[in-house]
DRENDO-1510 file (C-alpha; in Angstrom, 1 decimal, always signed):
<recs>
REC; n; res; u; v; w
REC; 1; MET; -12.8; -16.7; +5.8 .
REC; 2; HIS; -12.2; -14.3; +8.5 .
REC; 3; TYR; -11.2; -15.4; +12.0 .
REC; 4; PRO; -11.0; -13.6; +15.1 .
REC; 5; ASN; -8.0; -15.2; +16.5 .
REC; 6; LEU; -5.8; -18.1; +15.8 .
REC; 7; ALA; -8.0; -20.5; +18.2 .
REC; 8; ALA; -10.9; -19.9; +15.9 .
REC; 9; PHE; -8.9; -21.1; +13.0 .
REC; 10; VAL; -7.4; -24.0; +14.8 .
REC; 11; ALA; -10.8; -25.0; +15.7 .
REC; 12; ASN; -12.2; -24.8; +12.1 .
REC; 13; SER; -8.8; -26.6; +10.8 .
REC; 14; ARG; -10.2; -29.7; +12.6 .
REC; 15; ARG; -12.8; -30.2; +9.6 .
REC; 16; PRO; -11.3; -31.5; +6.2 .
REC; 17; LEU; -9.0; -28.9; +4.7 .
REC; 18; THR; -6.7; -29.1; +1.6 .
REC; 19; ASN; -3.6; -31.0; +2.6 .
REC; 20; GLY; -1.1; -28.2; +2.0 .
REC; 21; PRO; +1.2; -26.7; +1.3 .
REC; 22; PHE; +0.0; -23.6; +3.3 .
REC; 23; ALA; +1.4; -20.3; +2.8 .
REC; 24; LEU; +1.6; -18.0; +6.5 .
REC; 25; LEU; +1.3; -14.4; +5.3 .
REC; 26; LEU; +2.3; -12.0; +8.2 .
REC; 27; ILE; +1.0; -8.7; +7.1 .
REC; 28; GLU; +2.7; -5.9; +9.1 .
REC; 29; ASP; +1.3; -2.8; +7.1 .
REC; 30; ALA; -0.8; -2.0; +4.0 .
REC; 31; VAL; +2.3; -2.0; +1.6 .
REC; 32; GLU; +2.2; -4.6; -1.3 .
REC; 33; VAL; -0.5; -6.8; +0.3 .
REC; 34; ASP; -2.3; -7.3; -3.2 .
REC; 35; SER; +1.1; -8.2; -4.9 .
REC; 36; THR; +2.1; -10.5; -2.3 .
REC; 37; LEU; -1.1; -12.5; -2.2 .
REC; 38; ALA; -1.1; -12.6; -6.0 .
REC; 39; HIS; +2.3; -14.1; -6.2 .
REC; 40; LEU; +1.5; -16.7; -3.6 .
REC; 41; GLY; -1.5; -17.8; -5.5 .
REC; 42; LYS; +0.4; -17.8; -8.8 .
REC; 43; LEU; +2.8; -20.4; -7.1 .
REC; 44; GLY; -0.1; -22.8; -6.4 .
REC; 45; PHE; -0.3; -22.7; -2.6 .
REC; 46; SER; -3.5; -24.6; -1.7 .
REC; 47; ASP; -4.3; -22.2; +1.0 .
REC; 48; ILE; -3.0; -18.8; +2.3 .
REC; 49; ILE; -3.6; -17.8; +5.9 .
REC; 50; ALA; -3.1; -14.3; +6.3 .
REC; 51; PHE; -2.2; -12.8; +9.9 .
REC; 52; CYS; -2.8; -9.1; +10.8 .
REC; 53; ALA; -4.4; -6.3; +12.8 .
REC; 54; ASN; -8.0; -6.1; +12.5 .
REC; 55; ASP; -7.8; -2.7; +11.0 .
REC; 56; ILE; -5.9; -3.8; +7.8 .
REC; 57; VAL; -7.9; -4.3; +4.7 .
REC; 58; VAL; -7.0; -7.9; +3.1 .
REC; 59; PRO; -8.5; -8.1; -0.4 .
REC; 60; GLY; -10.1; -11.3; -1.7 .
REC; 61; THR; -11.2; -12.7; +1.8 .
REC; 62; ASP; -14.4; -14.1; -0.1 .
REC; 63; ASN; -12.0; -16.6; -1.7 .
REC; 64; THR; -12.4; -20.0; +0.2 .
REC; 65; ASN; -8.4; -20.7; +0.0 .
REC; 66; LEU; -7.7; -17.1; +1.7 .
REC; 67; HIS; -8.0; -17.3; +5.6 .
REC; 68; ARG; -7.9; -14.1; +7.4 .
REC; 69; VAL; -6.7; -14.3; +11.0 .
REC; 70; ASP; -6.6; -11.2; +13.4 .
REC; 71; PHE; -3.4; -11.5; +15.1 .
REC; 72; ASP; -0.8; -9.0; +16.5 .
REC; 73; VAL; +2.1; -9.7; +14.0 .
REC; 74; ALA; +4.1; -7.0; +16.0 .
REC; 75; ALA; +4.1; -8.9; +19.2 .
REC; 76; ASP; +7.3; -10.7; +20.4 .
REC; 77; ASN; +7.6; -14.2; +19.2 .
REC; 78; ALA; +4.6; -13.7; +16.9 .
REC; 79; LEU; +6.0; -16.0; +14.4 .
REC; 80; PRO; +7.0; -18.9; +16.5 .
REC; 81; ASP; +3.6; -18.8; +18.4 .
REC; 82; ILE; +1.8; -19.3; +15.0 .
REC; 83; ALA; +4.2; -21.6; +13.6 .
REC; 84; ASN; +4.2; -24.1; +16.7 .
REC; 85; THR; +0.3; -23.9; +16.9 .
REC; 86; LEU; +0.0; -24.8; +13.4 .
REC; 87; ILE; +2.5; -27.5; +13.7 .
REC; 88; LYS; +0.4; -29.1; +16.3 .
REC; 89; ALA; -2.8; -28.6; +14.7 .
REC; 90; LEU; -2.0; -29.7; +11.3 .
REC; 91; PRO; +0.6; -32.6; +11.2 .
REC; 92; ASP; +2.4; -33.7; +8.3 .
REC; 93; THR; +1.7; -30.3; +6.5 .
REC; 94; TRP; +4.0; -28.2; +4.7 .
REC; 95; PHE; +4.0; -24.5; +5.7 .
REC; 96; TYR; +5.9; -21.9; +4.0 .
REC; 97; TYR; +5.9; -18.1; +5.9 .
REC; 98; CYS; +6.8; -14.8; +4.6 .
REC; 99; TYR; +5.7; -11.1; +5.2 .
REC; 100; ASN; +4.0; -8.6; +2.9 .
REC; 101; GLY; +6.2; -7.1; +0.4 .
REC; 102; GLU; +8.2; -10.5; +0.1 .
REC; 103; TYR; +8.1; -12.8; -3.0 .
REC; 104; LEU; +9.1; -16.4; -3.0 .
REC; 105; TYR; +11.4; -17.8; -6.0 .
REC; 106; TYR; +12.6; -21.0; -6.3 .
REC; 107; PRO; +14.2; -22.8; -9.4 .
REC; 108; PHE; +11.9; -23.1; -12.2 .
REC; 109; CYS; +9.0; -21.3; -10.4 .
REC; 110; GLU; +7.8; -20.0; -13.6 .
REC; 111; ASN; +6.8; -23.5; -14.9 .
REC; 112; ARG; +6.6; -25.6; -11.9 .
REC; 113; ASN; +4.3; -25.2; -8.9 .
REC; 114; VAL; +5.1; -25.1; -5.2 .
REC; 115; ARG; +3.5; -28.8; -4.8 .
REC; 116; GLU; +5.8; -30.2; -7.4 .
REC; 117; MET; +8.9; -28.7; -5.7 .
REC; 118; LEU; +7.9; -29.8; -2.4 .
REC; 119; ASP; +7.1; -33.3; -3.5 .
REC; 120; PHE; +10.6; -33.4; -4.9 .
REC; 121; MET; +12.1; -32.5; -1.4 .
REC; 122; GLN; +10.2; -35.1; +0.1 .
REC; 123; GLU; +11.7; -37.5; -2.2 .
REC; 124; GLU; +14.9; -36.1; -1.1 .
REC; 125; ARG; +14.0; -37.1; +2.6 .
REC; 126; ARG; +13.9; -33.5; +3.6 .
REC; 127; GLY; +11.6; -31.9; +6.0 .
REC; 128; SER; +12.5; -28.2; +5.2 .
REC; 129; VAL; +13.9; -25.9; +2.4 .
REC; 130; MET; +16.6; -23.4; +3.2 .
REC; 131; SER; +16.1; -19.9; +1.5 .
REC; 132; TYR; +18.0; -16.8; +1.5 .
REC; 133; VAL; +16.6; -13.3; +1.8 .
REC; 134; VAL; +17.3; -10.9; -1.4 .
REC; 135; ASP; +17.0; -7.3; -0.1 .
REC; 136; LEU; +15.0; -5.4; -2.6 .
REC; 137; TYR; +14.8; -1.6; -2.6 .
REC; 138; ALA; +13.8; +1.5; -4.8 .
REC; 139; ARG; +16.0; +2.8; -7.3 .
REC; 140; ASP; +15.3; +6.5; -6.3 .
REC; 141; LEU; +14.4; +7.3; -2.8 .
REC; 142; THR; +13.4; +10.6; -3.5 .
REC; 143; ALA; +10.7; +9.5; -5.9 .
REC; 144; ASN; +9.8; +6.6; -3.5 .
REC; 145; PRO; +10.6; +7.5; +0.0 .
REC; 146; THR; +9.2; +4.3; +1.3 .
REC; 147; GLY; +11.9; +2.3; -0.2 .
REC; 148; VAL; +9.5; +0.3; -2.0 .
REC; 149; ASP; +8.9; +0.3; -5.8 .
REC; 150; ARG; +8.2; -2.9; -7.9 .
REC; 151; ALA; +8.8; -1.2; -11.1 .
REC; 152; THR; +12.4; +0.1; -10.2 .
REC; 153; ALA; +13.3; -2.6; -7.8 .
REC; 154; CYS; +17.1; -3.3; -7.3 .
REC; 155; PHE; +19.2; -5.7; -5.3 .
REC; 156; ASP; +22.9; -6.2; -4.6 .
REC; 157; LYS; +24.4; -8.7; -7.0 .
REC; 158; SER; +27.5; -9.3; -4.8 .
REC; 159; GLY; +28.6; -8.8; -1.3 .
REC; 160; TYR; +27.2; -11.7; +0.4 .
REC; 161; TYR; +29.1; -14.1; +2.8 .
REC; 162; ALA; +28.6; -17.3; +4.9 .
REC; 163; LEU; +30.1; -18.1; +8.1 .
REC; 164; ALA; +30.1; -21.7; +9.5 .
REC; 165; ARG; +27.4; -21.9; +12.3 .
REC; 166; LYS; +28.5; -22.6; +15.8 .
REC; 167; ASP; +26.9; -23.9; +19.0 .
REC; 168; ALA; +27.3; -22.5; +22.5 .
REC; 169; THR; +30.4; -24.2; +23.2 .
REC; 170; GLY; +32.0; -23.2; +19.8 .
REC; 171; GLU; +31.7; -26.3; +18.1 .
REC; 172; THR; +30.9; -26.1; +14.2 .
REC; 173; LEU; +27.2; -27.4; +13.5 .
REC; 174; ASP; +27.2; -29.8; +10.5 .
REC; 175; ARG; +25.7; -28.3; +7.3 .
REC; 176; GLN; +24.5; -25.0; +9.1 .
REC; 177; LEU; +25.6; -21.6; +7.9 .
REC; 178; ASP; +25.0; -17.9; +8.9 .
REC; 179; VAL; +24.6; -15.9; +5.8 .
REC; 180; ALA; +24.9; -12.2; +5.6 .
REC; 181; GLY; +24.6; -9.6; +2.7 .
REC; 182; GLY; +22.3; -7.2; +1.1 .
REC; 183; LEU; +21.2; -4.0; +2.9 .
REC; 184; ARG; +21.4; -5.9; +6.3 .
REC; 185; TRP; +25.4; -6.1; +5.7 .
REC; 186; ARG; +25.7; -2.7; +4.0 .
REC; 187; PHE; +23.8; -0.8; +6.8 .
REC; 188; GLU; +24.4; -3.0; +9.7 .
REC; 189; ASP; +24.9; -0.2; +12.0 .
REC; 190; HIS; +21.2; +0.6; +11.8 .
REC; 191; ILE; +20.2; -3.3; +12.1 .
REC; 192; PRO; +20.1; -5.2; +15.3 .
REC; 193; LYS; +22.5; -7.9; +15.2 .
REC; 194; ASP; +20.0; -10.7; +15.5 .
REC; 195; ARG; +18.1; -9.5; +12.4 .
REC; 196; GLN; +21.3; -9.2; +10.3 .
REC; 197; ARG; +21.3; -12.6; +8.9 .
REC; 198; THR; +19.7; -13.7; +5.5 .
REC; 199; ASP; +19.1; -17.2; +5.8 .
REC; 200; ARG; +15.7; -18.3; +6.5 .
REC; 201; VAL; +14.3; -21.8; +6.8 .
REC; 202; SER; +11.1; -20.6; +4.7 .
REC; 203; PHE; +9.5; -24.3; +4.2 .
REC; 204; PHE; +8.9; -26.6; +7.1 .
REC; 205; ARG; +7.0; -30.0; +7.2 .
REC; 206; ALA; +5.2; -30.4; +10.6 .
REC; 207; GLN; +6.0; -33.4; +12.6 .
REC; 208; PRO; +5.5; -34.4; +16.3 .
REC; 209; GLY; +7.9; -32.7; +18.6 .
REC; 210; LEU; +9.0; -29.8; +16.0 .
REC; 211; LYS; +9.1; -26.5; +17.4 .
REC; 212; MET; +10.1; -23.2; +15.8 .
REC; 213; LEU; +12.5; -21.3; +18.4 .
REC; 214; PRO; +12.7; -17.6; +19.0 .
REC; 215; ASP; +15.6; -17.0; +16.6 .
REC; 216; ARG; +13.2; -18.9; +14.0 .
REC; 217; SER; +15.4; -22.0; +13.8 .
REC; 218; PHE; +14.0; -25.4; +14.8 .
REC; 219; ASN; +14.8; -27.6; +17.6 .
REC; 220; ILE; +15.4; -30.6; +15.1 .
REC; 221; ALA; +18.8; -29.6; +13.8 .
REC; 222; GLU; +18.3; -31.3; +10.5 .
REC; 223; TYR; +15.6; -28.5; +9.6 .
REC; 224; ASN; +18.4; -26.0; +10.0 .
REC; 225; THR; +20.6; -27.4; +7.5 .
REC; 226; TYR; +21.0; -26.3; +3.7 .
REC; 227; SER; +21.2; -29.8; +2.3 .
REC; 228; CYS; +21.4; -33.4; +3.2 .
REC; 229; PRO; +24.6; -35.4; +3.8 .
REC; 230; TRP; +24.8; -36.8; +0.5 .
REC; 231; HIS; +24.4; -34.3; -2.1 .
REC; 232; ASN; +23.4; -30.6; -2.4 .
REC; 233; ASN; +19.7; -29.8; -2.1 .
REC; 234; LEU; +17.6; -27.4; -3.7 .
REC; 235; THR; +17.5; -24.0; -2.1 .
REC; 236; ALA; +15.1; -20.9; -2.5 .
REC; 237; ALA; +15.1; -17.2; -2.4 .
REC; 238; VAL; +12.8; -14.7; -1.0 .
REC; 239; ALA; +13.0; -11.2; -2.6 .
REC; 240; SER; +12.0; -8.8; +0.1 .
REC; 241; PHE; +11.5; -5.2; +0.5 .
REC; 242; ARG; +11.0; -5.7; +4.3 .
REC; 243; THR; +14.5; -4.3; +5.2 .
REC; 244; ALA; +14.4; -1.3; +2.8 .
REC; 245; LYS; +10.7; -0.3; +4.6 .
REC; 246; ALA; +12.5; -0.6; +8.1 .
REC; 247; LEU; +15.5; +1.4; +7.2 .
REC; 248; ARG; +13.0; +4.2; +5.7 .
REC; 249; ARG; +10.5; +4.1; +8.4 .
REC; 250; ASN; +13.2; +4.3; +11.2 .
REC; 251; PRO; +14.1; +8.1; +11.9 .
REC; 252; GLY; +17.8; +7.3; +12.8 .
REC; 253; SER; +18.5; +5.5; +9.6 .
REC; 254; ARG; +16.2; +7.4; +7.1 .
REC; 255; ASP; +18.1; +10.7; +8.1 .
REC; 256; VAL; +21.3; +9.5; +6.9 .
REC; 257; ILE; +20.6; +7.3; +4.2 .
REC; 258; ASN; +19.8; +9.1; +1.1 .
REC; 259; SER; +20.1; +6.2; -1.5 .
REC; 260; PHE; +20.5; +2.4; -1.3 .
REC; 261; HIS; +21.9; +2.3; -4.7 .
REC; 262; TRP; +25.6; +1.6; -5.1 .
REC; 263; PRO; +28.0; +0.1; -7.8 .
REC; 264; GLN; +26.8; -3.4; -7.0 .
REC; 265; SER; +23.1; -2.9; -7.4 .
REC; 266; VAL; +21.4; -4.3; -10.3 .
REC; 267; ALA; +17.6; -4.2; -11.6 .
REC; 268; PHE; +15.5; -7.2; -10.4 .
REC; 269; GLU; +13.9; -9.0; -13.2 .
REC; 270; TRP; +11.4; -10.8; -11.2 .
REC; 271; SER; +12.7; -14.2; -12.6 .
REC; 272; SER; +14.2; -17.4; -10.9 .
REC; 273; GLN; +16.8; -17.8; -13.5 .
REC; 274; GLN; +18.5; -14.3; -12.7 .
REC; 275; LEU; +18.6; -15.5; -8.9 .
REC; 276; LEU; +20.0; -19.0; -10.1 .
REC; 277; ASP; +22.8; -17.3; -12.5 .
REC; 278; LEU; +23.9; -15.1; -9.6 .
REC; 279; GLY; +24.1; -17.9; -7.2 .
REC; 280; MET; +21.1; -16.7; -4.9 .
REC; 281; MET; +19.8; -20.1; -4.8 .
REC; 282; GLU; +20.5; -23.5; -6.5 .
REC; 283; PRO; +18.5; -26.4; -8.1 .
REC; 284; GLY; +20.4; -29.4; -6.5 .
REC; 285; GLN; +19.4; -32.4; -8.3 .
REC; 286; TRP; +16.1; -31.1; -9.7 .
REC; 287; PHE; +16.4; -30.4; -13.2 .
</recs>
């Protein structure tokens, strides 16, 4: 279905819908929209809500589980505005968010759907799932000047680090980390400081009083943690061409970066096992 704005979708959501999980897809351009939608559908999301400008073509809008909402995703605080509106409209619902050209992987995702994973996380008494963005990039920028090519996609197998997150007074926050690496670390001179982190709370469960803040963290501190206090939890990874696209789109970086490939590059196998083996995510107690 196609909605002219978010308010129209919210009005419709008051009628019975599936009980989630919902995927929120922010479409910034026409790059890999089809493959992103197909990937989300394969994982088993009950509904996909696609937000984009009204001139972007979104395939499959005749699908009753795909809802297209006209929205300026380039506007300041676009994601928090979307998330906070839907948190109020659809309480107790699980949401996942991503952009086009991004592909979610969680442990054993080839054999277990996203609902099974979230059921397990609820048993763990978790209201969020921490994920880490893995920057994908084309092997050859001459052949693929946009930086995007699924057939030759590579990523950095090393070069990641995590620092304990601190509050405004300098105190260390419990079980919160600022994670960096990938293209954002190697080409940090071309990326704003507030966009260099790769940790992302990709999944969150709506509850009264919950709000996504402008930095995409949440006002309830436990939502920003990578695990519960008593043991490690499952984490996920988001394989993303988004940084590569931005570095190739920006004239300042495009003119000085001839290749993203380096000695620590490895071909992306499009599998959860590869990411598990390299420590990009972990299964926690889920076997």
